[in-house]
C-alpha positions as a printed NumPy array, in Angstrom:
array([[-22.648,  10.769,   4.691],
       [-23.468,   7.522,   6.532],
       [-27.13 ,   8.126,   5.676],
       [-26.672,   8.566,   1.993],
       [-28.225,   5.153,   1.292],
       [-31.367,   6.284,   3.002],
       [-32.038,   8.648,   0.121],
       [-33.332,   7.344,  -3.267],
       [-33.976,   3.853,  -4.59 ],
       [-34.094,   1.753,  -7.591],
       [-36.719,  -0.601,  -9.249],
       [-35.696,  -4.065, -10.383],
       [-31.994,  -3.309,  -9.762],
       [-31.984,  -0.419, -12.276],
       [-30.538,   3.018, -12.012],
       [-30.861,   4.676,  -8.594],
       [-33.27 ,   7.554,  -8.561],
       [-33.895,  10.199,  -5.877],
       [-37.369,  10.967,  -6.957],
       [-40.108,   8.274,  -7.028],
       [-40.575,   6.985, -10.615],
       [-43.619,   5.292, -12.122],
       [-41.993,   1.927, -11.734],
       [-41.297,   2.448,  -8.021],
       [-44.858,   3.832,  -7.556],
       [-46.315,   0.573,  -9.057],
       [-44.392,  -1.432,  -6.506],
       [-45.977,   0.676,  -3.75 ],
       [-42.71 ,   1.91 ,  -2.503],
       [-43.482,   5.691,  -2.784],
       [-45.963,   8.098,  -4.33 ],
       [-44.952,   9.076,  -7.687],
       [-43.276,  12.509,  -8.083],
       [-42.101,  12.664,  -4.478],
       [-38.616,  12.363,  -3.024],
       [-37.557,   8.901,  -1.734],
       [-36.124,   8.796,   1.862],
       [-36.138,   6.367,   4.794],
       [-35.231,   6.874,   8.391],
       [-31.592,   5.954,   9.125],
       [-31.069,   2.872,  11.175],
       [-27.667,   4.261,  12.55 ],
       [-28.725,   7.892,  13.422],
       [-32.297,   8.274,  14.719],
       [-33.891,  11.415,  13.365],
       [-31.658,  11.492,  10.298],
       [-31.751,  12.448,   7.415],
       [-33.251,  15.732,   8.225],
       [-35.928,  16.62 ,   5.628],
       [-37.782,  19.93 ,   5.237],
       [-40.432,  20.356,   2.636],
       [-41.744,  23.499,   0.959],
       [-44.622,  23.969,  -1.719],
       [-45.819,  26.637,  -4.074],
       [-49.323,  28.056,  -3.81 ],
       [-51.238,  27.823,  -6.953],
       [-50.483,  31.224,  -8.341],
       [-47.237,  31.952,  -6.473],
       [-43.868,  32.072,  -8.386],
       [-41.772,  32.552,  -5.282],
       [-41.812,  30.729,  -1.972],
       [-39.516,  30.974,   1.039],
       [-38.196,  28.294,   3.39 ],
       [-38.208,  29.465,   6.952],
       [-34.849,  29.771,   8.666],
       [-33.731,  26.416,  10.025],
       [-31.064,  25.622,  12.509],
       [-29.636,  22.029,  12.649],
       [-27.716,  20.942,  15.723],
       [-24.828,  18.601,  14.842],
       [-23.792,  16.25 ,  17.674],
       [-21.597,  13.803,  15.683],
       [-18.376,  14.476,  13.969],
       [-18.413,  13.726,  10.219],
       [-19.024,  14.934,   6.711],
       [-22.523,  16.428,   6.061],
       [-24.161,  17.158,   2.794],
       [-27.082,  19.55 ,   2.01 ],
       [-29.363,  18.655,  -0.967],
       [-31.891,  20.971,  -2.662],
       [-34.346,  18.449,  -4.411],
       [-37.442,  18.932,  -6.462],
       [-39.334,  16.073,  -8.087],
       [-42.26 ,  17.956,  -9.638],
       [-41.744,  18.142, -13.398],
       [-43.565,  21.447, -13.483],
       [-40.55 ,  22.938, -11.465],
       [-37.906,  22.003, -14.006],
       [-36.874,  25.688, -14.295],
       [-36.685,  26.156, -10.592],
       [-33.972,  28.583,  -9.195],
       [-32.822,  28.315,  -5.659],
       [-31.358,  31.423,  -4.082],
       [-29.948,  31.843,  -0.588],
       [-27.058,  30.809,   1.69 ],
       [-26.219,  28.266,   4.252],
       [-23.955,  28.946,   7.31 ],
       [-21.959,  26.216,   8.843],
       [-20.311,  26.505,  12.232],
       [-18.243,  24.183,  14.406],
       [-18.012,  24.281,  18.207],
       [-14.636,  26.116,  17.836],
       [-15.709,  28.575,  15.087],
       [-16.68 ,  28.841,  11.5  ],
       [-13.63 ,  27.059,  10.04 ],
       [-14.372,  23.698,   8.421],
       [-12.933,  20.538,   9.856],
       [-10.219,  20.399,   7.324],
       [ -9.262,  24.128,   7.967],
       [ -9.598,  24.443,  11.722],
       [ -6.325,  22.627,  12.565],
       [ -4.383,  24.925,  10.172],
       [ -4.994,  27.886,  12.395],
       [ -3.186,  26.26 ,  15.308],
       [ -0.538,  24.9  ,  12.95 ],
       [  0.352,  28.37 ,  11.506],
       [  0.286,  29.767,  15.11 ],
       [  2.831,  27.047,  16.023],
       [  4.919,  27.773,  12.817],
       [  5.055,  31.447,  13.61 ],
       [  6.591,  30.657,  17.009],
       [  9.212,  28.304,  15.356],
       [ 10.103,  30.925,  12.717],
       [ 10.574,  33.573,  15.456],
       [ 12.921,  31.216,  17.353],
       [ 14.912,  30.539,  14.135],
       [ 14.967,  34.264,  13.4  ],
       [ 16.283,  35.093,  16.912],
       [ 19.024,  32.562,  16.532],
       [ 19.911,  33.675,  13.03 ],
       [ 19.883,  37.453,  13.765],
       [ 22.056,  36.907,  16.895],
       [ 24.586,  35.233,  14.754],
       [ 24.238,  37.97 ,  12.227],
       [ 24.945,  40.603,  14.799],
       [ 27.976,  38.806,  16.274],
       [ 29.657,  38.063,  12.972],
       [ 28.352,  40.806,  10.613],
       [ 31.928,  41.419,   9.434],
       [ 32.257,  37.852,   8.255],
       [ 28.928,  37.741,   6.419],
       [ 28.505,  36.297,   2.969],
       [ 26.133,  37.481,   0.126],
       [ 24.408,  34.017,   0.318],
       [ 23.586,  34.57 ,   4.024],
       [ 21.82 ,  37.845,   3.127],
       [ 19.461,  35.905,   0.941],
       [ 18.89 ,  33.423,   3.733],
       [ 18.086,  36.324,   6.05 ],
       [ 15.403,  37.49 ,   3.459],
       [ 13.794,  34.099,   3.354],
       [ 13.652,  33.843,   7.238],
       [ 11.966,  37.324,   7.44 ],
       [  9.499,  36.54 ,   4.653],
       [  8.672,  33.18 ,   6.435],
       [  7.931,  34.984,   9.764],
       [  5.633,  37.418,   7.956],
       [  3.834,  34.62 ,   5.954],
       [  3.164,  32.436,   8.991],
       [  1.77 ,  35.406,  10.973],
       [ -0.497,  36.429,   8.051],
       [ -1.728,  32.978,   7.534],
       [ -2.544,  32.629,  11.336],
       [ -4.458,  35.981,  11.308],
       [ -6.242,  34.93 ,   8.099],
       [ -7.528,  31.777,   9.705],
       [ -8.31 ,  33.408,  13.046],
       [-10.419,  36.101,  11.35 ],
       [-12.133,  33.579,   9.157],
       [-12.97 ,  31.433,  12.287],
       [-14.326,  34.257,  14.172],
       [-16.426,  35.965,  11.588],
       [-17.376,  33.217,   9.164],
       [-16.122,  35.401,   6.292],
       [-12.719,  35.116,   4.621],
       [-10.74 ,  38.42 ,   5.05 ],
       [ -9.772,  38.883,   1.359],
       [ -7.098,  41.511,   2.036],
       [ -5.237,  39.466,   4.624],
       [ -5.543,  36.289,   2.406],
       [ -4.091,  38.047,  -0.591],
       [ -1.097,  39.356,   1.327],
       [ -0.563,  35.841,   2.981],
       [ -0.682,  34.258,  -0.509],
       [  1.708,  36.797,  -1.925],
       [  4.325,  36.445,   0.856],
       [  3.939,  32.726,   0.643],
       [  4.624,  32.676,  -3.161],
       [  7.551,  35.264,  -2.864],
       [  9.181,  33.148,  -0.129],
       [  8.773,  29.826,  -2.013],
       [ 10.206,  31.468,  -5.155],
       [ 13.177,  32.978,  -3.454],
       [ 13.815,  29.702,  -1.454],
       [ 14.036,  27.753,  -4.755],
       [ 16.274,  30.343,  -6.366],
       [ 18.59 ,  30.238,  -3.301],
       [ 18.832,  26.451,  -3.453],
       [ 19.582,  26.686,  -7.142],
       [ 22.251,  29.379,  -6.57 ],
       [ 23.88 ,  27.342,  -3.843],
       [ 23.831,  24.277,  -6.028],
       [ 25.622,  26.283,  -8.81 ],
       [ 28.325,  27.221,  -6.222],
       [ 27.379,  30.886,  -6.054],
       [ 29.874,  32.454,  -3.633],
       [ 31.861,  29.277,  -3.233],
       [ 33.238,  28.261,  -6.607],
       [ 32.121,  31.327,  -8.511],
       [ 31.792,  34.973,  -7.432],
       [ 28.705,  35.481,  -9.621],
       [ 26.244,  33.622, -11.761],
       [ 27.454,  35.336, -14.895],
       [ 25.359,  34.618, -17.979],
       [ 22.969,  32.362, -16.004],
       [ 21.578,  35.333, -13.974],
       [ 18.945,  36.226, -16.602],
       [ 17.837,  32.495, -16.958],
       [ 17.525,  32.069, -13.217],
       [ 15.479,  35.362, -12.93 ],
       [ 13.231,  34.316, -15.772],
       [ 12.591,  31.04 , -14.199],
       [ 11.828,  32.492, -10.835],
       [  9.48 ,  35.142, -12.221],
       [  7.554,  32.607, -14.273],
       [  7.259,  30.273, -11.241],
       [  6.051,  33.244,  -9.081],
       [  3.404,  34.236, -11.636],
       [  2.034,  30.574, -12.06 ],
       [  2.098,  30.005,  -8.187],
       [  0.499,  33.227,  -7.406],
       [ -2.542,  32.632,  -9.72 ],
       [ -3.016,  29.136,  -8.353],
       [ -2.767,  30.196,  -4.771],
       [ -5.205,  33.113,  -5.237],
       [ -7.731,  30.878,  -6.96 ],
       [ -7.495,  28.155,  -4.214],
       [ -7.733,  30.557,  -1.194],
       [ -9.549,  33.607,  -2.413],
       [-11.765,  31.757,  -5.064],
       [-13.279,  28.217,  -4.864],
       [-10.994,  25.91 ,  -6.757],
       [-13.405,  23.   ,  -6.028],
       [-15.922,  24.79 ,  -8.297],
       [-13.56 ,  24.527, -11.266],
       [-13.76 ,  21.733, -13.66 ],
       [-11.047,  19.159, -13.888],
       [ -9.565,  20.73 , -16.955],
       [ -9.581,  24.171, -15.478],
       [ -7.819,  23.001, -12.351],
       [ -5.276,  20.981, -14.315],
       [ -4.634,  24.263, -16.307],
       [ -3.642,  25.984, -13.133],
       [ -1.746,  23.119, -11.408],
       [  0.201,  21.73 , -14.277],
       [  2.455,  24.806, -14.971],
       [  3.586,  24.903, -11.299],
       [  4.26 ,  21.151, -11.274],
       [  6.376,  21.402, -14.482],
       [  8.339,  24.447, -13.195],
       [  8.901,  22.637,  -9.891],
       [ 10.218,  19.66 , -11.8  ],
       [ 12.498,  21.874, -13.857],
       [ 13.928,  23.493, -10.653],
       [ 14.641,  20.039,  -9.228],
       [ 16.421,  18.86 , -12.439],
       [ 18.477,  22.058, -12.713],
       [ 19.37 ,  21.923,  -8.944],
       [ 20.636,  18.334,  -9.064],
       [ 22.481,  18.857, -12.378],
       [ 24.204,  21.907, -10.826],
       [ 25.025,  20.127,  -7.671],
       [ 26.701,  17.328,  -9.536],
       [ 28.904,  19.839, -11.495],
       [ 29.797,  21.772,  -8.25 ],
       [ 30.705,  18.548,  -6.418],
       [ 32.94 ,  17.537,  -9.222],
       [ 34.692,  20.91 ,  -9.195],
       [ 35.206,  20.713,  -5.393],
       [ 36.522,  17.264,  -5.588],
       [ 38.875,  18.06 ,  -8.505],
       [ 40.394,  21.105,  -6.625],
       [ 40.526,  19.   ,  -3.391],
       [ 38.524,  21.574,  -1.406],
       [ 37.698,  19.305,   1.524],
       [ 35.878,  21.668,   3.747],
       [ 33.479,  22.954,   1.085],
       [ 33.034,  19.473,  -0.407],
       [ 31.909,  18.193,   3.025],
       [ 29.287,  20.917,   3.311],
       [ 27.958,  20.287,  -0.253],
       [ 27.7  ,  16.557,   0.358],
       [ 25.606,  17.186,   3.436],
       [ 23.442,  19.675,   1.475],
       [ 23.044,  17.171,  -1.403],
       [ 21.995,  14.349,   1.023],
       [ 19.336,  16.692,   2.613],
       [ 17.945,  17.649,  -0.786],
       [ 17.856,  13.942,  -1.881],
       [ 15.938,  12.966,   1.323],
       [ 13.495,  15.824,   0.749],
       [ 12.741,  14.793,  -2.813],
       [ 12.278,  11.072,  -1.921],
       [  9.901,  12.067,   1.043],
       [  8.032,  14.413,  -1.333],
       [  7.549,  11.757,  -3.96 ],
       [  6.483,   9.097,  -1.502],
       [  4.148,  11.466,   0.43 ],
       [  0.393,  10.281,   0.285],
       [ -2.193,  11.605,   2.624],
       [ -5.572,   9.623,   2.722],
       [ -7.621,  11.043,   5.573],
       [ -6.54 ,  14.368,   7.081],
       [ -6.604,  16.965,   4.273],
       [ -5.141,  19.684,   6.417],
       [ -1.921,  17.749,   6.788],
       [ -1.149,  18.175,   3.035],
       [ -0.339,  21.883,   3.128],
       [  1.216,  21.486,   6.642],
       [  3.546,  18.75 ,   5.258],
       [  4.927,  20.994,   2.573],
       [  5.473,  23.909,   5.075],
       [  7.369,  21.545,   7.413],
       [  9.446,  20.114,   4.623],
       [ 10.418,  23.62 ,   3.327],
       [ 11.114,  24.821,   6.909],
       [ 13.332,  21.618,   7.515],
       [ 15.445,  22.413,   4.356],
       [ 15.749,  26.027,   5.487],
       [ 17.067,  24.882,   8.82 ],
       [ 19.59 ,  22.601,   7.103],
       [ 20.833,  25.615,   5.066],
       [ 20.981,  27.751,   8.144],
       [ 23.11 ,  25.184,   9.956],
       [ 25.427,  24.613,   7.11 ],
       [ 25.876,  28.263,   6.206],
       [ 25.462,  29.749,   9.724],
       [ 27.308,  33.095,  10.345],
       [ 30.51 ,  32.402,  12.236],
       [ 34.025,  33.633,  12.506],
       [ 35.061,  31.124,   9.859],
       [ 32.259,  32.128,   7.371],
       [ 34.656,  33.5  ,   4.865],
       [ 36.53 ,  30.28 ,   4.839],
       [ 33.808,  28.885,   2.645],
       [ 33.626,  31.95 ,   0.357],
       [ 34.999,  32.296,  -3.097],
       [ 38.525,  33.655,  -2.894],
       [ 39.838,  33.59 ,  -6.45 ],
       [ 41.183,  30.663,  -8.529],
       [ 44.765,  31.29 ,  -7.409],
       [ 43.957,  30.645,  -3.808],
       [ 41.193,  28.061,  -4.154],
       [ 43.632,  25.108,  -4.408],
       [ 44.656,  25.892,  -0.777],
       [ 41.145,  25.637,   0.576],
       [ 41.617,  22.509,   2.666],
       [ 40.317,  21.128,   5.806],
       [ 42.536,  21.479,   8.885],
       [ 45.268,  18.916,   7.732],
       [ 49.01 ,  18.797,   7.83 ],
       [ 49.406,  18.072,   4.147],
       [ 51.828,  20.332,   2.282],
       [ 50.745,  21.34 ,  -1.189],
       [ 53.491,  21.857,  -3.803],
       [ 52.361,  23.961,  -6.69 ],
       [ 54.09 ,  23.417, -10.022],
       [ 56.961,  25.816, -10.389],
       [ 57.09 ,  28.146, -13.445],
       [ 59.116,  27.296, -16.436],
       [ 62.816,  27.772, -15.642],
       [ 64.5  ,  30.71 , -17.288],
       [ 67.984,  30.66 , -18.817],
       [ 68.91 ,  33.418, -16.31 ],
       [ 69.782,  31.61 , -13.069],
       [ 71.169,  34.665, -11.249],
       [ 68.257,  34.815,  -8.813],
       [ 69.024,  31.63 ,  -7.139],
       [ 72.639,  32.25 ,  -6.211],
       [ 71.787,  35.694,  -5.027],
       [ 69.048,  34.331,  -2.777],
       [ 71.277,  31.651,  -1.28 ],
       [ 74.031,  34.186,  -0.831],
       [ 71.768,  36.419,   1.158],
       [ 70.532,  33.483,   3.231],
       [ 74.08 ,  32.166,   3.736],
       [ 74.749,  35.372,   5.833],
       [ 72.569,  33.939,   8.502],
       [ 73.454,  30.483,   9.771],
       [ 70.123,  29.827,  11.357],
       [ 68.308,  30.78 ,   8.151],
       [ 70.629,  28.536,   6.181],
       [ 70.003,  25.552,   8.429],
       [ 66.29 ,  26.234,   8.402],
       [ 66.174,  26.347,   4.617],
       [ 68.274,  23.137,   4.38 ],
       [ 65.861,  21.426,   6.718],
       [ 62.917,  22.734,   4.626],
       [ 64.552,  21.413,   1.446],
       [ 64.936,  17.975,   3.184],
       [ 61.234,  18.137,   4.135],
       [ 60.223,  18.954,   0.659]])
């Protein structure tokens, strides 16, 4: 790329041309009809130029196999240029093979192989921790924790598949379509379920409501639409060549995923606001504390996502989103980790929810029912209690406390 200025030229400050024009030929710069190139002042021997010509009656000619040794890290371009006007219908057929010292992966893809290997190990560690807790407190498990277990399992499979995909690509120079498609599918399923779980948590599923009720179909429809749009985009980007698509075609694939993501975020924070209000109204201190921490983590994730810009290292872009989603998963695992008190944060019915407090010494007095005209129950109870002096004194003390 540094030698790009060594190719082409312009006459009298006009438009830059790769082939020698009549005006440039008059200036004696180059022979008309030939390609313009000059030796690089920074890289001796570059640019590399190989010429080929057609015999008088030949319609096909072959360029001998060439091998170029790359000794400097950077971006490299390969141009097929013809300046003869008689070759305006020229068709070039063939292939180029690019290989780095570490394998066939390009510079922007090579670090991803090590990254996914590292992420596979991290997911295994998280999985071991989670499944140990699962085995210890399986009697206290909540429905929400089953969904978290599913996401961790899918994450382990996804990271392993991506690693094997890049390792095979790096070793053979050909992308393994089968492994790539499975990796893309597991990736899309995991991201879809992760978004649905965050939405369900935000709605208070299993905490302030036992089911999603009429919202189940809407959540399912949103998840299915997001899965379909993401699957198509990921397949085109990884199995196809998204760089070959025009800007409009790429926008057609990217825009639906971006809109659905924005809809997820809007719905999540709207539901979180409603859930926090319910928990605060019912004075559920323990659950309110968890949901506030969860809200703060989501807010930080959204702010970091919006502010994230990568200028140089293209491989960091997908790695960043993987790290961000894994961090959110870790936050959820910590907040809703299986323990002997797991059921403390579960939905237990409206009648008991008012007593879901943090460990405090507050005494809650529920409003008594409307008094009845028949007061026989009170004298009978006090008579029964009066037969036991200790009980009577205890009740009297309790009345004073109240």
